[in-house]
MARDODREN-716611 format. One line per 4 residues: number of its first residue (from 1); their letters; for each residue x, y, z of N, C-alpha, C, O. Coordinates in steps of 0.02 Angstrom, whole numbers. Last residue first. Layout:
REM residues N
NUM> a> X/Y/Z/X/Y/Z/X/Y/Z/X/Y/Z | ... .
REM end
This chain:
REM residues 269
269> aall> -212/-151/-1352/-190/-142/-1421/-193/-208/-1459/-176/-210/-1518 | -322/-74/-1236/-285/-134/-1257/-270/-125/-1331/-308/-95/-1368 | -374/20/-1094/-348/17/-1162/-317/-51/-1174/-289/-81/-1129 | -494/93/-994/-457/32/-1007/-439/29/-1081/-482/34/-1125 .
265> tplk> -501/232/-895/-505/211/-965/-462/150/-976/-401/153/-969 | -583/330/-776/-542/271/-788/-555/243/-858/-612/232/-878 | -600/497/-846/-627/441/-806/-583/381/-820/-548/380/-871 | -525/584/-916/-570/612/-866/-604/559/-824/-632/574/-771 .
261> paka> -349/551/-941/-420/539/-955/-464/565/-898/-443/567/-840 | -226/668/-972/-254/627/-919/-327/615/-936/-364/663/-945 | -151/650/-1135/-186/688/-1084/-208/640/-1029/-210/580/-1038 | -93/562/-1220/-58/625/-1209/-90/667/-1154/-59/714/-1130 .
257> lvdq> -181/455/-1229/-115/443/-1201/-78/508/-1185/-36/509/-1140 | -293/513/-1291/-299/482/-1225/-231/477/-1192/-224/492/-1132 | -239/555/-1413/-270/604/-1368/-275/577/-1297/-263/613/-1249 | -199/432/-1466/-148/481/-1448/-176/534/-1402/-142/556/-1356 .
253> tvsg> -327/375/-1486/-278/344/-1442/-227/394/-1419/-212/399/-1360 | -382/460/-1581/-414/456/-1515/-364/427/-1465/-360/450/-1409 | -294/564/-1686/-297/496/-1660/-328/498/-1591/-305/534/-1547 | -270/653/-1843/-287/648/-1773/-293/575/-1751/-295/530/-1793 .
249> lvln> -228/675/-1972/-295/648/-1961/-317/647/-1889/-376/641/-1874 | -101/739/-1957/-147/757/-2011/-219/737/-1994/-265/777/-2001 | -38/686/-1843/-40/758/-1853/-94/777/-1903/-129/827/-1893 | -51/548/-1860/-82/580/-1802/-90/655/-1812/-141/684/-1794 .
245> rlps> 27/534/-1975/-44/517/-1978/-81/549/-1919/-136/575/-1928 | 152/570/-1923/122/610/-1976/47/597/-1981/8/644/-1990 | 177/468/-1827/168/537/-1805/135/581/-1859/95/625/-1842 | 76/321/-1861/136/361/-1872/124/432/-1848/67/455/-1848 .
241> hrma> -14/239/-1726/-8/267/-1794/58/304/-1800/92/317/-1750 | -86/115/-1637/-23/151/-1643/-15/173/-1716/-11/132/-1761 | -236/110/-1544/-204/102/-1609/-140/144/-1611/-139/202/-1589 | -332/27/-1427/-279/76/-1437/-243/60/-1503/-222/3/-1514 .
237> gmvl> -507/14/-1387/-446/-11/-1417/-396/44/-1427/-415/102/-1435 | -589/45/-1230/-577/59/-1300/-512/27/-1323/-467/15/-1283 | -700/87/-1104/-660/32/-1132/-651/45/-1206/-700/56/-1242 | -722/190/-965/-722/185/-1038/-677/128/-1058/-622/120/-1031 .
233> mdse> -823/204/-818/-764/176/-852/-776/177/-927/-831/165/-951 | -938/257/-773/-880/267/-731/-818/231/-757/-767/228/-723 | -1069/351/-851/-1024/294/-851/-964/309/-806/-941/366/-802 | -1181/430/-874/-1154/424/-806/-1110/362/-800/-1113/326/-750 .
229> tdaa> -1219/460/-1000/-1241/395/-974/-1217/382/-903/-1231/329/-874 | -1160/585/-1016/-1232/578/-1025/-1258/513/-994/-1313/512/-966 | -1023/555/-1000/-1057/599/-952/-1132/590/-956/-1166/587/-904 | -1004/473/-1111/-990/446/-1044/-1025/488/-991/-1052/462/-943 .
225> aaml> -1032/564/-1213/-1076/506/-1203/-1066/475/-1134/-1114/453/-1103 | -924/649/-1196/-992/675/-1186/-1041/618/-1175/-1086/624/-1133 | -821/562/-1228/-825/590/-1160/-893/619/-1145/-918/613/-1089 | -851/539/-1364/-852/483/-1316/-858/509/-1244/-896/481/-1204 .
221> rela> -830/666/-1415/-897/636/-1420/-904/578/-1371/-957/570/-1341 | -695/684/-1390/-744/730/-1360/-813/699/-1360/-850/704/-1311 | -645/583/-1473/-637/577/-1401/-686/623/-1364/-714/604/-1314 | -679/634/-1601/-707/571/-1579/-702/563/-1503/-749/539/-1471 .
217> gfsg> -723/809/-1601/-675/756/-1607/-706/692/-1579/-752/694/-1538 | -874/878/-1677/-831/862/-1620/-778/811/-1639/-786/774/-1687 | -967/900/-1771/-907/942/-1775/-858/927/-1718/-807/960/-1713 | -1023/732/-1785/-1034/803/-1797/-970/841/-1803/-922/818/-1835 .
213> rqla> -1038/600/-1743/-979/638/-1724/-990/713/-1731/-969/752/-1689 | -1172/519/-1671/-1151/560/-1728/-1093/603/-1706/-1097/638/-1656 | -1185/354/-1609/-1169/424/-1599/-1153/457/-1665/-1123/427/-1709 | -1295/226/-1556/-1256/256/-1611/-1247/330/-1597/-1293/365/-1577 .
209> mfrp> -1292/109/-1431/-1311/179/-1445/-1266/205/-1500/-1205/206/-1493 | -1352/-39/-1352/-1313/-7/-1405/-1339/63/-1417/-1399/76/-1414 | -1324/-123/-1196/-1368/-89/-1244/-1325/-52/-1293/-1268/-34/-1277 | -1300/-267/-1088/-1280/-216/-1136/-1339/-182/-1171/-1394/-208/-1175 .
205> kagh> -1256/-345/-965/-1319/-310/-975/-1306/-252/-1023/-1302/-195/-1002 | -1176/-509/-975/-1177/-437/-966/-1247/-409/-979/-1291/-445/-1003 | -1165/-643/-1003/-1195/-625/-940/-1196/-550/-926/-1215/-530/-871 | -1124/-676/-1127/-1073/-680/-1075/-1101/-660/-1006/-1064/-661/-957 .
201> rall> -1233/-643/-1201/-1220/-714/-1191/-1166/-726/-1139/-1162/-780/-1110 | -1212/-506/-1202/-1269/-533/-1164/-1260/-608/-1151/-1277/-633/-1098 | -1106/-498/-1290/-1094/-483/-1220/-1151/-507/-1176/-1140/-527/-1118 | -1173/-535/-1410/-1117/-574/-1385/-1107/-562/-1310/-1101/-609/-1271 .
197> hale> -1266/-431/-1424/-1289/-500/-1417/-1235/-544/-1387/-1248/-586/-1343 | -1178/-324/-1439/-1222/-326/-1380/-1249/-397/-1369/-1253/-419/-1312 | -1123/-355/-1563/-1080/-357/-1504/-1122/-361/-1441/-1105/-396/-1393 | -1235/-330/-1641/-1209/-398/-1638/-1163/-406/-1577/-1164/-458/-1544 .
193> igsq> -1242/-193/-1619/-1298/-235/-1597/-1275/-308/-1592/-1293/-343/-1545 | -1129/-143/-1680/-1132/-142/-1607/-1189/-184/-1580/-1185/-208/-1524 | -1082/-246/-1821/-1121/-194/-1788/-1117/-200/-1712/-1103/-253/-1683 | -1023/-326/-1913/-979/-293/-1864/-1017/-247/-1817/-986/-213/-1776 .
189> gprl> -1111/-369/-2007/-1088/-418/-1958/-1044/-388/-1904/-1029/-422/-1854 | -1127/-250/-2087/-1181/-275/-2043/-1156/-324/-1989/-1179/-320/-1932 | -981/-143/-2072/-1022/-191/-2108/-1073/-222/-2061/-1063/-219/-2000 | -968/29/-2029/-961/-42/-2010/-1006/-85/-2053/-1062/-66/-2069 .
185> ekdn> -875/174/-2059/-933/134/-2078/-920/61/-2062/-868/33/-2080 | -824/292/-1944/-803/232/-1980/-866/191/-1995/-905/175/-1950 | -887/410/-1911/-814/407/-1907/-787/347/-1946/-734/351/-1976 | -1022/412/-1903/-993/444/-1963/-917/448/-1959/-886/485/-1997 .
181> svtv> -1043/343/-1780/-1066/314/-1844/-1037/348/-1905/-1029/314/-1956 | -962/285/-1655/-966/351/-1687/-980/338/-1760/-934/324/-1799 | -1047/176/-1551/-1009/182/-1613/-1018/252/-1640/-1074/276/-1647 | -1055/102/-1390/-1065/159/-1434/-1020/154/-1495/-963/130/-1491 .
177> ivve> -1136/13/-1267/-1093/7/-1326/-1107/65/-1372/-1164/77/-1392 | -1143/8/-1100/-1168/48/-1155/-1117/44/-1212/-1061/69/-1206 | -1192/-98/-977/-1138/-87/-1025/-1168/-51/-1085/-1213/-77/-1117 | -1235/-102/-804/-1253/-88/-874/-1190/-76/-915/-1141/-49/-890 .
173> aasr> -1178/-153/-692/-1251/-150/-693/-1276/-136/-764/-1331/-156/-782 | -1039/-266/-717/-1070/-200/-719/-1146/-203/-720/-1175/-251/-747 | -983/-391/-728/-1005/-370/-661/-1041/-304/-661/-1071/-285/-610 | -947/-404/-861/-997/-450/-833/-1024/-425/-767/-1082/-438/-751 .
169> ilpl> -847/-305/-870/-909/-299/-909/-964/-343/-880/-1022/-322/-875 | -745/-358/-792/-777/-296/-772/-844/-288/-806/-893/-266/-775 | -712/-473/-866/-731/-479/-795/-766/-416/-769/-811/-421/-728 | -684/-412/-997/-743/-453/-984/-760/-462/-910/-819/-457/-893 .
165> aghi> -578/-339/-1044/-620/-307/-992/-679/-351/-971/-720/-329/-931 | -522/-413/-1145/-483/-403/-1084/-524/-374/-1027/-507/-384/-969 | -624/-402/-1239/-610/-467/-1210/-570/-460/-1145/-583/-495/-1097 | -612/-265/-1266/-674/-291/-1237/-662/-359/-1205/-687/-372/-1151 .
161> arvs> -482/-260/-1319/-499/-220/-1260/-561/-248/-1226/-563/-255/-1165 | -494/-342/-1431/-450/-362/-1376/-465/-324/-1312/-462/-352/-1258 | -583/-264/-1508/-601/-333/-1488/-559/-355/-1429/-586/-383/-1381 | -506/-151/-1528/-566/-145/-1487/-591/-214/-1465/-618/-221/-1410 .
157> apsa> -405/-207/-1609/-388/-179/-1544/-449/-172/-1499/-446/-186/-1439 | -474/-246/-1726/-445/-297/-1682/-428/-270/-1613/-435/-306/-1563 | -624/-144/-1738/-553/-155/-1750/-528/-212/-1706/-557/-225/-1653 | -754/-107/-1715/-743/-171/-1747/-669/-184/-1764/-654/-230/-1801 .
153> dwav> -773/-1/-1635/-763/15/-1706/-746/-48/-1746/-724/-43/-1803 | -841/52/-1485/-837/-4/-1532/-829/21/-1603/-870/58/-1629 | -817/86/-1322/-808/116/-1388/-795/61/-1439/-744/27/-1435 | -921/65/-1189/-877/28/-1234/-875/63/-1302/-927/69/-1335 .
149> lirq> -941/116/-1027/-951/138/-1097/-899/102/-1139/-839/107/-1126 | -1017/44/-888/-958/46/-931/-978/68/-1001/-1025/41/-1030 | -1064/63/-725/-1087/74/-794/-1025/85/-837/-985/130/-824 | -992/22/-614/-1062/2/-620/-1091/14/-689/-1137/-21/-710 .
145> plgt> -833/-44/-577/-873/5/-614/-943/-21/-625/-954/-79/-642 | -798/-95/-409/-808/-114/-478/-849/-60/-514/-895/-33/-484 | -724/41/-317/-751/-26/-321/-758/-45/-394/-728/-13/-437 | -674/161/-337/-676/140/-268/-705/70/-262/-708/42/-207 .
141> lpqa> -566/228/-459/-620/181/-444/-616/164/-370/-562/153/-343 | -526/405/-449/-510/334/-450/-573/292/-442/-625/316/-422 | -505/546/-493/-567/509/-499/-553/434/-502/-566/402/-554 | -379/598/-479/-435/637/-450/-501/600/-453/-549/619/-419 .
137> apal> -298/513/-548/-293/514/-475/-351/550/-443/-371/533/-387 | -371/418/-678/-353/484/-653/-351/484/-577/-397/457/-545 | -303/270/-740/-349/298/-691/-328/368/-671/-271/377/-649 | -306/156/-868/-275/218/-846/-325/254/-800/-382/267/-820 .
133> pvpr> -297/-18/-881/-338/39/-860/-293/98/-839/-248/90/-798 | -244/-120/-1001/-214/-72/-956/-266/-17/-939/-278/26/-981 | -228/-291/-1054/-268/-230/-1046/-238/-185/-991/-210/-210/-942 | -79/-352/-1142/-127/-353/-1087/-168/-289/-1084/-146/-237/-1109 .
129> gsdf> 28/-348/-1226/-27/-392/-1244/-81/-397/-1191/-124/-440/-1195 | 140/-265/-1209/127/-317/-1160/75/-368/-1182/76/-425/-1159 | 160/-154/-1289/212/-206/-1289/197/-265/-1243/237/-311/-1239 | 60/-56/-1279/77/-83/-1345/125/-143/-1344/131/-178/-1394 .
125> vaah> 40/-26/-1141/-17/-35/-1187/3/-74/-1249/-33/-119/-1270 | 169/-18/-1084/117/-60/-1053/61/-76/-1104/39/-133/-1108 | 233/73/-1169/258/5/-1163/204/-41/-1135/196/-97/-1159 | 153/188/-1146/159/159/-1213/183/87/-1210/157/43/-1246 .
121> iliq> 176/209/-1008/109/194/-1032/113/160/-1101/79/110/-1113 | 315/239/-1005/288/183/-966/220/161/-993/207/101/-1001 | 321/352/-1085/359/293/-1103/331/231/-1069/323/178/-1099 | 241/438/-1009/218/418/-1075/256/356/-1099/226/312/-1131 .
117> agig> 320/456/-895/256/421/-889/230/398/-957/202/344/-962 | 427/528/-954/438/463/-921/375/423/-915/375/362/-928 | 360/644/-1001/394/599/-1047/404/530/-1016/390/480/-1048 | 203/659/-909/266/683/-936/298/630/-979/269/578/-993 .
113> pagh> 24/659/-929/87/624/-914/147/658/-946/144/683/-1002 | -85/775/-853/-56/752/-916/11/719/-902/52/749/-867 | -135/716/-688/-132/764/-743/-101/733/-805/-91/672/-809 | -76/584/-632/-87/649/-599/-82/702/-653/-28/731/-663 .
109> ltlv> -133/421/-658/-105/481/-688/-125/542/-647/-184/551/-628 | -97/251/-632/-131/310/-608/-95/372/-634/-34/376/-632 | -124/96/-706/-79/153/-701/-119/215/-683/-169/230/-715 | -137/-74/-689/-172/-11/-675/-119/43/-667/-74/37/-625 .
105> alds> -138/-216/-795/-101/-166/-756/-144/-105/-746/-183/-86/-790 | -185/-391/-791/-192/-322/-815/-149/-278/-771/-126/-298/-717 | -126/-515/-763/-188/-511/-801/-202/-442/-828/-229/-434/-883 | 49/-551/-793/-5/-528/-751/-68/-526/-794/-65/-535/-855 .
101> vrlh> 154/-570/-877/137/-626/-833/88/-603/-778/87/-631/-723 | 165/-449/-941/150/-508/-982/132/-569/-940/99/-614/-964 | 208/-363/-841/138/-363/-860/119/-424/-902/62/-447/-898 | 345/-379/-834/304/-402/-778/230/-407/-797/194/-451/-772 .
97> dafa> 377/-321/-959/397/-389/-943/354/-417/-887/329/-474/-892 | 329/-190/-945/296/-235/-993/315/-307/-980/273/-352/-988 | 423/-142/-851/353/-146/-833/316/-194/-880/276/-235/-857 | 542/-148/-924/535/-185/-861/462/-194/-843/442/-248/-821 .
93> egng> 513/-61/-1031/526/-132/-1044/518/-174/-981/489/-228/-983 | 498/59/-958/444/32/-998/452/-42/-1012/405/-81/-1005 | 625/77/-900/567/65/-858/509/34/-897/475/-11/-873 | 755/-9/-997/713/46/-975/655/26/-932/637/-33/-927 .
89> yafs> 900/-100/-937/850/-84/-987/799/-37/-956/800/-26/-895 | 983/-102/-831/1013/-118/-895/964/-106/-952/984/-101/-1010 | 963/-78/-699/940/-27/-746/973/-37/-814/988/10/-850 | 908/-176/-565/950/-172/-625/920/-121/-672/859/-119/-683 .
85> trkr> 818/-173/-467/887/-181/-445/935/-179/-505/996/-179/-495 | 665/-104/-424/712/-117/-478/782/-120/-450/804/-76/-414 | 560/-192/-310/600/-134/-328/649/-152/-383/671/-209/-388 | 400/-248/-271/462/-261/-307/496/-195/-325/464/-150/-352 .
81> ieca> 287/-315/-158/323/-255/-177/388/-276/-213/425/-318/-187 | 129/-385/-162/200/-399/-167/235/-336/-193/215/-308/-244 | -15/-406/-65/25/-360/-107/98/-378/-103/127/-384/-49 | -175/-451/-42/-108/-479/-41/-65/-439/-90/-79/-439/-150 .
77> vnhr> -286/-345/42/-258/-365/-23/-188/-393/-13/-146/-362/21 | -362/-277/138/-361/-351/137/-337/-377/69/-365/-426/42 | -343/-144/149/-391/-165/98/-397/-242/94/-432/-268/51 | -243/-139/242/-307/-109/261/-362/-128/211/-421/-128/228 .
73> qail> -140/-193/166/-168/-231/221/-235/-204/243/-280/-243/260 | -113/-86/80/-141/-149/53/-172/-191/108/-225/-221/98 | -57/5/172/-119/22/136/-152/-41/109/-213/-48/115 | 58/-66/210/7/-50/260/-60/-33/227/-113/-53/251 .
69> tlhd> 127/-69/88/106/-132/119/51/-119/170/2/-157/174 | 157/66/69/110/33/24/84/-33/53/26/-50/44 | 249/86/174/188/127/168/136/91/125/77/86/144 | 350/-5/142/313/-12/204/247/25/201/195/0/223 .
65> aspd> 392/49/18/367/-19/22/325/-29/85/272/-59/82 | 439/179/48/378/170/8/349/101/15/288/93/19 | 554/215/111/500/190/153/437/172/114/387/153/143 | 719/185/64/653/203/37/598/173/80/594/112/87 .
61> ellr> 844/139/105/811/192/143/740/207/121/703/239/159 | 893/38/23/900/32/95/854/80/133/830/64/187 | 866/81/-107/839/17/-85/841/9/-10/797/-22/20 | 942/201/-109/869/202/-115/838/138/-89/788/140/-54 .
57> aadd> 1072/153/-101/1045/194/-47/969/196/-48/936/193/3 | 1081/88/-224/1087/49/-163/1059/88/-104/1025/60/-61 | 1069/199/-312/1019/144/-314/1021/104/-249/969/88/-221 | 1184/272/-282/1117/301/-270/1064/248/-267/1019/250/-225 .
53> apsp> 1280/178/-324/1279/200/-255/1211/230/-237/1183/216/-184 | 1254/164/-463/1246/107/-418/1242/127/-345/1204/98/-307 | 1158/309/-518/1222/274/-507/1210/214/-462/1161/214/-425 | 1006/296/-614/1046/319/-558/1113/282/-555/1121/230/-587 .
49> atla> 971/341/-785/979/290/-734/1022/316/-677/1069/353/-689 | 852/442/-859/920/439/-834/924/387/-780/885/389/-733 | 724/404/-905/767/447/-946/840/444/-924/884/443/-966 | 664/327/-816/653/308/-886/700/347/-931/715/327/-987 .
45> tdip> 681/387/-698/735/342/-718/722/313/-786/765/277/-813 | 567/457/-668/617/491/-708/676/447/-726/718/468/-766 | 492/376/-586/473/378/-656/527/411/-698/533/397/-757 | 568/268/-470/555/337/-491/541/339/-566/577/307/-605 .
41> fila> 480/118/-428/540/151/-455/521/222/-475/464/234/-494 | 404/-27/-387/423/38/-360/487/62/-393/540/31/-387 | 267/-119/-433/336/-104/-451/352/-33/-428/317/14/-446 | 163/-225/-349/179/-154/-358/253/-146/-374/296/-165/-334 .
37> tlha> 40/-342/-375/112/-331/-377/124/-257/-392/98/-230/-441 | -91/-424/-296/-67/-360/-323/9/-357/-318/38/-368/-265 | -206/-551/-328/-140/-535/-302/-116/-471/-336/-119/-465/-397 | -383/-528/-301/-324/-538/-343/-260/-521/-306/-261/-481/-259 .
33> sfas> -518/-519/-271/-474/-559/-228/-410/-577/-266/-386/-634/-263 | -586/-427/-344/-575/-491/-376/-533/-539/-333/-516/-594/-356 | -590/-317/-257/-653/-342/-285/-645/-412/-315/-692/-452/-312 | -453/-296/-229/-499/-316/-176/-562/-347/-204/-585/-398/-178 .
29> alal> -408/-256/-355/-379/-315/-324/-424/-341/-268/-432/-401/-261 | -484/-139/-371/-495/-196/-416/-466/-260/-386/-497/-313/-392 | -433/-60/-265/-505/-73/-270/-519/-134/-314/-560/-176/-297 | -297/-55/-296/-318/-89/-235/-393/-105/-237/-413/-159/-215 .
25> atat> -302/21/-414/-273/-46/-415/-296/-86/-354/-312/-145/-360 | -359/140/-365/-395/100/-415/-368/28/-416/-407/-19/-419 | -260/185/-269/-330/174/-252/-366/128/-301/-399/80/-279 | -128/219/-284/-144/148/-284/-218/133/-274/-237/75/-270 .
21> qpga> -118/357/-280/-80/320/-331/-104/249/-338/-102/221/-393 | -194/397/-166/-219/410/-234/-183/370/-288/-214/350/-337 | -99/338/-66/-170/321/-71/-198/334/-141/-223/287/-172 | 26/398/-88/18/326/-96/-55/306/-103/-71/261/-143 .
17> eadd> 75/526/-83/16/514/-124/3/440/-133/-29/420/-183 | 192/526/-17/135/554/19/70/542/-19/16/548/10 | 277/478/-116/258/433/-61/197/460/-24/155/421/-1 | 326/512/-242/260/535/-222/233/494/-164/174/477/-162 .
13> apdf> 442/447/-262/447/519/-256/381/549/-232/380/605/-206 | 408/316/-286/426/335/-217/433/410/-208/431/434/-151 | 274/272/-381/333/315/-384/350/337/-313/311/373/-282 | 216/117/-431/215/166/-377/280/206/-379/334/177/-379 .
9> htli> 109/24/-536/173/59/-526/164/110/-471/111/141/-464 | 39/-143/-540/34/-70/-538/104/-41/-528/151/-77/-514 | -52/-287/-589/12/-253/-584/-1/-178/-580/-46/-152/-613 | -140/-428/-531/-143/-359/-554/-76/-325/-540/-47/-333/-486 .
5> stfn> -209/-582/-553/-146/-548/-541/-149/-479/-572/-159/-472/-633 | -335/-624/-582/-303/-654/-524/-239/-618/-505/-217/-622/-447 | -486/-592/-652/-422/-561/-638/-393/-592/-575/-422/-586/-521 | -558/-724/-750/-559/-678/-694/-491/-646/-689/-443/-669/-719 .
1> m> -660/-830/-849/-603/-783/-846/-612/-735/-787/-667/-710/-775 .
REM end
């Protein structure tokens, strides 16, 4: 398994930020010699669609495609630029459609995502069946991650996240598997040690570390572990819960999706 096709989004409103917006996607596409597809559309069209006249003008005048093509050429990445020509359905649906025929998508976040960005992220993570790395613009990947922290709770979502991240996991210098032990009790066959054996058979270099949640939130504990192990990527499953359940019990997934992650975080549902 390898990444051959990577999808990303580029907002022409932030044309001056083309480098930070695409840094992680370009780094991964270059590392895997993958084809990169960039969907260009303003993120606020998730809420309001432009008029046909505005859309036509944007397609004729928008310099973003040329800017992004030049950046991709400097990285020796084959990059295809696609602009939206129909707004009969939402940005999230359009992005998920393209992602289903790609290997993964990279979305870059400038701080906590607004409503439009949240719609895009939710569709990518929950409606595509593909892994989605979320990359903070302030801390993009410049190459393959060298130490990966894997959050393991034996859920189907965490299984899919790990399987989706296998090309990255195999190439890392170390993979640290962590379980927040007093957050969810695992049966013996579900243990992180068993997962470490599996990943070792895939050619990875894993080790297992049990964490005590204590008085911290689960995401806080994971971020502390990432800092302690000097990890440059987090891999975790994404769970969709009801708003009431999130309010009463909290949700690591919701915390990640509502805030900008502190390091590149690969999610799969």
